[in-house]
C-alpha positions in Angstrom: 128.5 148.3 105.5 125.9 149.9 107.8 124.7 153.3 106.5 125.7 155.0 109.8 129.3 153.7 109.5 129.7 155.7 106.3 128.4 158.9 107.8 130.7 161.8 108.8 131.3 161.4 112.6 132.2 164.2 115.0 132.7 164.8 118.7 133.2 167.5 121.3 136.6 167.9 123.0 135.8 165.7 126.0 134.0 163.1 123.9 130.7 163.1 125.9 128.8 164.4 122.9 129.0 162.6 119.6 127.1 163.2 116.4 127.0 162.3 112.8 126.1 163.9 109.5 124.7 161.8 106.7 127.2 161.1 104.0 124.6 162.2 101.4 123.9 165.5 103.1 123.7 168.5 100.8 125.3 171.7 101.9 122.8 174.5 101.9 125.5 177.2 102.5 129.0 177.4 103.9 131.7 179.9 104.5 133.9 181.7 107.0 132.2 184.1 109.5 134.0 187.2 110.9 131.1 188.7 112.9 131.6 189.8 116.5 129.1 187.2 117.9 130.8 184.3 116.1 134.3 185.4 117.0 133.3 185.6 120.7 131.4 182.4 120.8 134.2 180.4 119.1 137.1 182.5 120.6 138.7 182.8 117.2 139.2 185.5 114.5 137.0 183.6 112.1 135.4 180.2 111.9 134.2 177.8 109.2 130.5 176.9 109.1 128.5 174.5 107.0 124.7 174.3 107.1 122.8 171.1 106.2 119.2 170.1 106.5 118.4 169.1 110.1 117.2 165.6 108.9 120.8 164.8 108.0 122.2 165.5 111.5 121.9 163.1 114.4 123.2 163.3 117.9 124.4 159.8 118.8 125.5 160.2 122.4 125.3 162.9 125.1 122.1 164.7 124.2 121.7 165.4 127.9 125.0 167.2 128.0 124.0 169.7 125.3 122.9 173.2 126.3 121.7 176.0 124.0 122.3 179.8 123.9 120.8 182.5 121.8 120.7 186.2 121.6 117.9 186.1 118.9 114.5 186.9 120.5 112.5 184.8 118.1 114.7 181.7 118.8 115.4 181.2 115.1 119.1 180.8 115.7 120.7 178.9 118.6 124.3 177.9 119.4 124.5 174.4 121.1 127.5 173.4 123.2 128.7 170.6 125.5 128.1 171.7 129.1 131.1 169.6 130.3 133.9 170.9 128.0 132.3 173.9 126.3 132.8 172.7 122.7 130.4 174.3 120.3 128.7 171.3 118.9 126.3 172.8 116.3 124.0 175.7 115.5 120.3 175.5 114.7 118.8 177.9 112.2 115.3 178.2 110.9 114.9 179.9 107.5 112.0 180.4 105.1 112.0 177.9 102.3 109.2 177.3 99.7 106.5 178.8 102.0 107.5 177.0 105.2 110.3 177.1 107.8 113.2 174.8 107.1 115.4 173.8 110.0 119.1 173.7 109.4 122.1 172.4 111.4 125.3 174.4 111.4 128.2 172.1 111.7 131.9 172.7 112.1 134.2 170.4 110.0 137.1 170.9 112.4 135.2 168.7 114.9 135.1 165.7 112.5 136.7 162.5 113.8 139.0 162.1 110.9 141.1 164.7 109.2 140.1 163.2 105.8 136.4 163.8 106.6 137.1 167.4 107.8 138.8 168.1 104.5 136.0 166.7 102.4 135.5 169.0 99.4 131.8 169.4 100.1 132.7 171.5 103.2 134.7 174.0 101.2 133.7 177.5 102.2 131.9 179.5 99.5 132.2 183.0 100.9 133.4 185.2 103.8 130.4 186.6 105.8 130.4 189.8 107.9 133.7 190.8 106.3 133.2 194.3 107.5 133.5 193.1 111.1 136.7 191.2 110.5 139.7 191.7 112.8 142.0 190.1 110.2 143.4 192.0 107.3 141.4 190.3 104.6 143.8 191.7 101.9 146.3 189.1 103.1 143.8 186.2 102.4 143.9 185.4 98.7 141.3 182.6 98.4 139.1 184.1 95.7 136.0 183.8 97.8 133.4 186.6 97.7 133.3 188.9 100.8 129.8 189.8 102.1 130.0 192.9 104.2 127.1 192.0 106.4 
């Protein structure tokens, strides 16, 4: 079987943009975010994010349809979306790592082609971030995950 056939495959709502994440990709960090920026950009009360090394993420189709938006002046964080349907495709994030900048891709398991891939245990959130900004009553969520206030 070809290596790319084994990768996790995902797409935007209209299908113009398709991408894959290497099956061997290691999760750098993951969780649920409750911050105001993420709630507004995803139009939801919280969203699940997973960050992997950029080398493990590949746009297969529709690169010309992808646009980026950021409110971060240094450009270290960008949100990428399909200009046709508006689906948030991925995030880019540059973080210091071993004396150099590491580029990460933030992916969203809910966009995986198969439900089985979206439920893969490697995507399991490890924490709630920006819990202080949550519009949900986090006392009603009993998942045992730590809650970072910022």
